[in-house]
Structure formats: structure tokens, C-alpha cells
N, CA and C of each residue as an Amber inpcrd file, in Angstrom:
protein
   354
 -16.6870000  -9.5610000 -34.1400000 -15.7470000  -8.6910000 -34.5860000
 -14.4400000  -9.2890000 -34.2390000 -13.3910000  -9.0980000 -34.6770000
 -12.0440000  -9.3610000 -34.1570000 -11.2980000  -7.9740000 -33.8880000
 -10.6650000  -8.1270000 -32.5940000  -9.8410000  -6.6660000 -32.6060000
  -8.8480000  -7.0180000 -32.6380000  -6.9300000  -6.1430000 -32.6890000
  -5.8060000  -6.5380000 -33.2770000  -5.0970000  -5.7330000 -31.8040000
  -4.0200000  -6.0660000 -31.6760000  -3.3590000  -5.3070000 -30.7770000
  -4.1490000  -5.1070000 -29.6130000  -4.6120000  -5.9500000 -29.0720000
  -5.1980000  -5.6520000 -27.3360000  -4.4750000  -6.2060000 -26.2050000
  -4.0820000  -5.2580000 -25.6850000  -3.6590000  -5.9650000 -24.1490000
  -4.5190000  -5.5640000 -22.9480000  -4.2840000  -6.8950000 -22.2800000
  -5.1240000  -6.7300000 -20.8710000  -4.4290000  -6.9800000 -19.7560000
  -3.9700000  -5.8160000 -19.1000000  -3.5370000  -5.9270000 -17.5910000
  -4.1820000  -6.5460000 -16.4210000  -4.0100000  -7.5620000 -15.7500000
  -4.6440000  -7.7800000 -14.5620000  -3.8210000  -7.9070000 -13.3990000
  -4.2850000  -7.6190000 -12.6620000  -3.3470000  -7.7370000 -11.1240000
  -4.2180000  -8.4510000  -9.9020000  -3.0750000  -9.3200000  -9.5950000
  -3.9760000 -10.5370000  -8.7720000  -2.8790000 -10.9560000  -7.5470000
  -3.2960000 -12.3100000  -7.0240000  -2.6230000 -12.4160000  -5.9140000
  -2.0800000 -14.0280000  -6.3960000  -2.4360000 -14.4610000  -7.5630000
  -1.6700000 -15.5030000  -8.2640000  -2.4270000 -15.6330000  -9.6930000
  -1.6850000 -16.4980000 -10.5320000  -1.8350000 -16.6230000 -12.0460000
  -3.2020000 -17.1840000 -12.2930000  -3.5470000 -16.7780000 -13.8460000
  -4.7720000 -17.2930000 -13.9350000  -4.5650000 -18.7080000 -14.5800000
  -3.2290000 -19.1850000 -14.9830000  -3.2080000 -20.2120000 -15.6160000
  -3.8620000 -20.5870000 -16.7850000  -4.0660000 -19.5530000 -17.7860000
  -4.3770000 -19.4180000 -18.9270000  -3.3460000 -20.3100000 -20.1420000
  -3.5820000 -21.0390000 -20.7770000  -2.6090000 -21.6350000 -21.8060000
  -2.4130000 -20.5700000 -22.8750000  -1.4290000 -20.7470000 -23.4890000
  -0.7720000 -19.7130000 -24.7230000  -1.5110000 -20.4400000 -25.8200000
  -2.5930000 -20.3060000 -26.2690000  -3.2850000 -20.3960000 -27.3940000
  -4.1400000 -19.2940000 -28.0870000  -4.1080000 -19.3570000 -29.5110000
  -5.3180000 -18.2080000 -29.8620000  -4.6670000 -17.2290000 -29.5580000
  -3.3680000 -16.7790000 -29.6560000  -2.8530000 -15.5690000 -29.4830000
  -2.8690000 -14.8920000 -27.7620000  -3.6660000 -15.7410000 -26.9530000
  -3.3060000 -15.2170000 -25.5240000  -2.4360000 -15.9470000 -24.8220000
  -1.6780000 -14.7530000 -23.9080000  -0.4660000 -15.2260000 -23.2130000
  -0.5280000 -14.6170000 -22.0840000  -0.0070000 -15.4640000 -20.9970000
   0.1640000 -14.8850000 -19.6630000   1.2630000 -14.6810000 -19.3480000
   1.5960000 -13.5470000 -18.6120000   3.1360000 -13.3440000 -18.1320000
   2.6890000 -12.7280000 -16.6360000   3.6290000 -13.3660000 -15.7950000
   3.2630000 -13.3320000 -14.2630000   4.9260000 -12.1550000 -14.0110000
   4.4230000 -11.4960000 -13.2470000   5.5650000 -10.6510000 -12.5140000
   5.2600000 -10.6380000 -10.7980000   6.3480000 -10.8130000 -10.0960000
   6.2890000 -10.8680000  -8.5630000   6.4510000  -9.6920000  -8.4660000
   5.6580000  -9.0230000  -7.6210000   6.1590000  -7.3470000  -7.3700000
   6.5250000  -7.3940000  -5.6830000   7.6780000  -6.7340000  -5.3270000
   7.9220000  -6.7840000  -3.7550000   7.0760000  -5.5580000  -3.1790000
   7.0470000  -5.8220000  -1.7740000   6.3610000  -4.4670000  -1.0370000
   7.0140000  -3.1780000  -1.2060000   5.9270000  -2.2800000  -1.1860000
   6.1480000  -0.8940000  -1.3240000   7.2020000  -0.3500000  -0.2380000
   8.1260000   0.3950000  -0.4220000   8.8720000   1.0400000   0.8550000
   7.8830000   1.9060000   1.5320000   8.3140000   2.0730000   3.0550000
   7.5470000   2.7970000   3.7680000   7.2590000   4.3480000   3.5600000
   7.8580000   4.9500000   2.5500000   7.6290000   6.3030000   2.0060000
   6.5560000   6.1520000   1.0300000   6.3860000   5.1000000  -0.0810000
   5.4630000   4.8630000  -0.7660000   4.3750000   4.4240000  -0.0580000
   4.3020000   3.5380000   0.7300000   3.2720000   3.1100000   1.4040000
   2.3020000   4.3270000   1.9350000   3.0720000   5.3290000   2.7270000
   2.4630000   6.4280000   3.3970000   1.8590000   7.1890000   2.1260000
   2.5760000   7.3680000   1.0860000   1.8590000   8.3150000   0.0460000
   0.5500000   7.6700000  -0.8870000   0.7030000   6.0760000  -0.9350000
  -0.5870000   5.5640000  -1.2910000  -1.5890000   5.3890000  -0.3230000
  -1.6150000   4.8460000   0.8760000  -2.4490000   5.2420000   1.7520000
  -3.1620000   6.4270000   1.8530000  -2.2520000   7.5690000   1.9090000
  -2.7410000   9.0280000   2.0210000  -3.4700000   9.2960000   0.9600000
  -3.1120000   8.9550000  -0.3310000  -3.7380000   9.4510000  -1.3240000
  -5.4120000   8.8450000  -1.7480000  -5.3790000   7.7650000  -0.9230000
  -6.7570000   6.9410000  -0.6760000  -7.6210000   7.0200000   0.1850000
  -6.9730000   7.7140000   1.3070000  -7.6890000   7.8030000   2.4510000
  -8.8600000   8.8420000   2.8010000  -9.9270000   8.2240000   2.4950000
 -11.2860000   9.2510000   2.7470000 -11.3610000  10.0800000   3.9290000
 -10.7270000   9.2870000   4.9820000 -11.1580000   9.7840000   6.2070000
 -10.2700000  10.8720000   6.3680000  -9.5430000  11.4400000   5.7570000
  -8.5030000  12.4220000   6.2310000  -8.9670000  13.7740000   5.2110000
 -10.1780000  13.3940000   4.3620000 -10.6260000  14.1210000   3.3150000
 -11.6360000  14.5400000   4.2970000 -12.4160000  13.7820000   5.2510000
 -13.6350000  14.0460000   5.8710000 -13.1670000  14.7310000   7.0200000
 -11.8340000  14.4840000   7.9080000 -11.0970000  15.0240000   8.7010000
 -10.0490000  15.8540000   8.5860000 -10.1570000  17.1520000   8.1480000
  -8.7860000  17.4920000   7.5980000  -7.8430000  17.8390000   9.0000000
  -8.0440000  18.1930000   9.9820000  -7.1600000  18.1360000  10.8690000
  -6.3350000  16.9360000  11.0700000  -6.7510000  16.0040000  10.9470000
  -5.7660000  14.6890000  11.1060000  -4.9320000  14.6110000  10.0590000
  -5.0160000  15.2340000   8.8970000  -3.8240000  15.2600000   7.9610000
  -2.4230000  15.4200000   8.4090000  -2.1100000  16.6530000   8.8060000
  -1.1090000  17.1140000   9.4410000  -0.3610000  16.2000000  10.6620000
  -1.3300000  15.8380000  11.4760000  -1.0000000  14.9300000  12.8230000
  -0.1490000  13.5410000  11.9990000  -1.2450000  13.2310000  10.8410000
  -1.1580000  11.8780000  10.0010000   0.3500000  11.8290000   9.6790000
   0.6740000  12.7640000   8.9510000   1.8540000  13.0390000   8.3180000
   3.2620000  13.0910000   9.3770000   2.9960000  13.6310000  10.5890000
   3.8480000  14.1540000  11.3090000   4.4900000  12.8230000  12.0410000
   3.2560000  11.6960000  12.2330000   3.4640000  10.7650000  13.0610000
   4.2630000   9.6360000  12.0160000   3.8530000   9.7080000  10.5040000
   4.6580000   8.4150000   9.6770000   5.8990000   9.2670000   9.3250000
   6.1540000  10.3990000   9.1710000   7.4970000  10.7030000   8.3700000
   8.3080000  11.1160000   9.8920000   8.2200000  10.7620000  10.9310000
   8.8200000  11.2390000  12.0340000  10.3810000  10.6600000  11.9170000
  10.5290000   9.5950000  11.4510000  11.7890000   8.9810000  11.4070000
  12.2590000   8.8700000   9.8920000  13.3820000   9.7780000   9.4470000
  13.7410000   9.8400000   8.2620000  14.6340000   8.8360000   7.5030000
  15.1370000   7.9780000   8.2720000  16.1960000   7.0650000   8.1940000
  15.3360000   5.7200000   7.9180000  13.9400000   5.7620000   7.9900000
  13.2320000   4.5860000   7.9370000  12.5200000   4.6020000   6.7120000
  12.2980000   5.7560000   6.1210000  11.2260000   6.0420000   5.0220000
  11.5460000   5.1810000   3.5780000  12.7570000   4.9070000   3.4170000
  12.8800000   3.9180000   2.0580000  12.7650000   2.5950000   2.5670000
  12.8330000   1.8670000   3.7960000  12.9280000   0.6850000   3.8790000
  11.6410000   0.0520000   3.4010000  11.9820000  -1.1900000   3.1510000
  10.7930000  -2.3170000   2.9870000  10.9370000  -3.2400000   3.9160000
   9.3490000  -4.0060000   4.1630000   9.1190000  -4.7040000   5.3240000
  10.2300000  -6.0740000   5.2840000  10.5610000  -6.1280000   6.4570000
  11.7310000  -7.0930000   6.7260000  13.0500000  -6.5750000   6.3390000
  13.2500000  -5.7980000   5.9020000  14.9360000  -5.2770000   5.8270000
  15.5130000  -5.0040000   7.2680000  16.4450000  -5.1030000   7.0670000
  17.5420000  -4.8490000   8.7140000  17.2030000  -3.1900000   8.7290000
  17.1700000  -2.9070000  10.0600000  17.2970000  -1.8170000  10.3110000
  15.8550000  -0.9880000  10.8210000  15.0200000  -1.7430000  10.5120000
  13.5490000  -1.1560000  10.6350000  13.1930000  -1.1960000  12.0050000
  12.7630000  -0.1720000  12.4960000  12.3510000  -0.0500000  13.8620000
  10.8900000  -0.6410000  14.4010000  10.7980000  -1.0830000  15.3840000
   9.6470000  -1.6680000  15.8900000   8.2870000  -0.4630000  15.6980000
   8.5620000   0.3930000  15.8100000   7.4140000   1.7030000  15.2260000
   7.0290000   1.4210000  13.9520000   7.9740000   1.7740000  13.1970000
   7.8270000   1.5680000  11.6460000   7.0620000   0.3440000  11.2680000
   7.6460000  -0.7360000  11.8980000   7.1030000  -2.2800000  11.5450000
   5.5310000  -1.9430000  11.9320000   5.3610000  -1.3260000  13.3450000
   3.6500000  -1.5350000  13.5050000   2.8090000  -0.4230000  12.5400000
   3.5720000   0.3800000  12.2890000   2.8430000   1.5010000  11.7590000
   2.3460000   0.9600000  10.0080000   3.3480000  -0.0040000   9.6740000
   3.0100000  -0.4760000   8.3750000   2.2540000  -1.6110000   8.7020000
   2.1010000  -2.1520000   9.4230000   1.1520000  -3.3590000   9.8900000
  -0.3950000  -2.8000000   9.6430000  -0.5140000  -1.1760000  10.1550000
  -1.9050000  -0.6530000  10.1590000  -2.2240000  -0.2340000   9.0000000
  -0.9210000   0.1300000   7.7920000  -1.2110000   0.7490000   6.7290000
  -1.0740000  -0.2450000   5.7080000  -0.7810000  -1.5210000   5.9630000
  -1.4320000  -2.5520000   4.8920000   0.1200000  -3.5230000   4.3120000
   1.2900000  -3.1400000   5.2330000   2.2870000  -4.1390000   5.2900000
   3.1940000  -3.7530000   3.8320000   3.0810000  -2.8220000   3.3090000
   3.5900000  -2.4120000   2.0020000   3.1890000  -3.0570000   0.7540000
   1.9860000  -3.8310000   0.7550000   1.2130000  -4.6190000  -0.0090000
   0.2520000  -3.7330000  -0.9760000   0.3360000  -3.3140000  -1.7560000
  -0.6680000  -1.8600000  -2.5000000  -2.2250000  -2.5730000  -2.6650000
  -2.5230000  -3.6340000  -2.4290000  -3.9080000  -3.8330000  -2.5510000
  -4.3610000  -3.6560000  -0.7560000  -3.6250000  -4.0610000   0.0330000
  -3.7530000  -4.0900000   1.4850000  -3.7500000  -2.4680000   1.6360000
  -2.9930000  -1.8270000   1.1060000  -2.7050000  -0.5950000   1.5590000
  -3.8180000   0.3130000   1.3740000  -4.4660000   0.2190000   0.2410000
  -5.7980000   1.0130000  -0.5380000  -6.8220000   0.7410000   0.5340000
  -6.9500000  -0.7480000   0.7190000  -7.9740000  -1.3910000   1.7330000
  -7.9850000  -0.7100000   3.0660000  -6.8510000  -0.6150000   3.7100000
  -6.6350000   0.1510000   4.8660000  -6.9970000   1.5610000   5.0080000
  -6.5560000   1.9660000   3.7210000  -6.9660000   3.4980000   3.7000000
  -8.4850000   3.7290000   3.7100000  -9.2490000   2.7400000   2.8310000
 -10.5510000   2.8600000   2.9400000 -11.3440000   2.4370000   3.9590000
 -10.7910000   1.8600000   5.1060000 -11.4030000   1.3720000   6.2560000
 -10.9730000   2.2700000   7.3460000 -10.0360000   3.3750000   7.0340000
  -9.3960000   3.8660000   8.0310000 -10.8590000   4.6250000   8.8080000
 -10.5950000   4.6950000  10.2770000 -11.7100000   5.4870000  11.0900000
 -10.8540000   6.0570000  12.2420000 -11.8920000   6.9700000  13.0570000
 -11.1930000   7.5680000  14.1600000 -10.2750000   6.6450000  15.0030000
 -11.3330000   5.2130000  15.0440000 -10.5370000   4.4850000  16.0850000
  -9.4100000   4.0430000  15.3860000  -8.9800000   3.7290000  14.4230000
  -7.5980000   3.2010000  13.4010000  -6.7760000   4.2650000  13.5600000
  -7.0970000   5.7010000  13.5200000  -6.3520000   6.8000000  13.8520000
  -5.8230000   7.0580000  15.1230000  -6.6360000   6.5460000  16.1790000
  -6.4690000   6.5430000  17.4370000  -5.2470000   5.3410000  17.5600000
  -5.0770000   4.6070000  16.9520000  -3.9900000   3.3630000  17.1520000
  -3.0240000   4.0480000  16.3900000  -2.8480000   4.7140000  15.3220000
  -1.9640000   5.2590000  14.9100000  -1.2120000   6.2490000  15.7090000
  -1.8880000   6.8480000  16.6980000  -1.2770000   8.0650000  17.3610000
  -0.3340000   7.2980000  18.3180000  -0.9440000   5.6890000  18.9870000
  -0.0130000   5.5110000  19.8890000   1.6910000   5.5690000  19.2090000
   1.5730000   5.5380000  18.2250000   3.2330000   5.3680000  17.6120000
   3.6840000   6.7150000  17.4300000   3.0430000   7.8640000  17.7560000
   3.3230000   9.2230000  17.8800000   5.0140000   9.7120000  18.3270000
């Protein structure tokens, strides 16, 4: 059977290299890293650790929201503190796939590392 008006969105690290034939086309968009604020939000929404250890939720949010002037910065931007840079490294450096991976891998040991930046 044939389908019409079908769109497929693939997210990856590189182009597939599909030739533009037979109604198939590939469009590539390079995304920039997320801001510190959006990194926190994505990490927190995927982190099973904080569902299992609810007392860590408030402490995590206090740690990462400590410096309001840092929240809208992106990795590599001028004015980013060493503290924010270190937290971003632990949370996936603003790259959505790395953020989700870091969230799923969060453990008590990882949380102790975050506490060092409190």
C-alpha cells in the first residue's frame, strides 16, 4: 500500500545522507546547546533518582538555582562561572541526548558530586 503526506522526524548526531529521490528528502538542522535553565528542567523531568529519593529534589533545585544570573547562559558563553560550568558537565553540557542520559544514570554518588558545588 501507499501512504500520502507522511513525515518522519529523526534526531541524531549526523546526517543520514539520503538521496532526494522518490518523494524522500532529508533536511538537517543543527541545534545549539540548551541554556542552563533548560538543562536543569530537562534533567529534572527525566531523573528517576529524584523520584526514588524525594528528599534530594529540594536540595538539587537549591544547588542548581543558586545563581540567577547564570540560568540563561549556554555552554561557552562569556560570564559563565566555573561552578555553573562544572554542574553543566555533570548534567550533559546542554546537549539534550547527554542530559537525558545523565538523568537516567544519576545515583547517590553522582548526587554527592553535585553537592560539591552547593
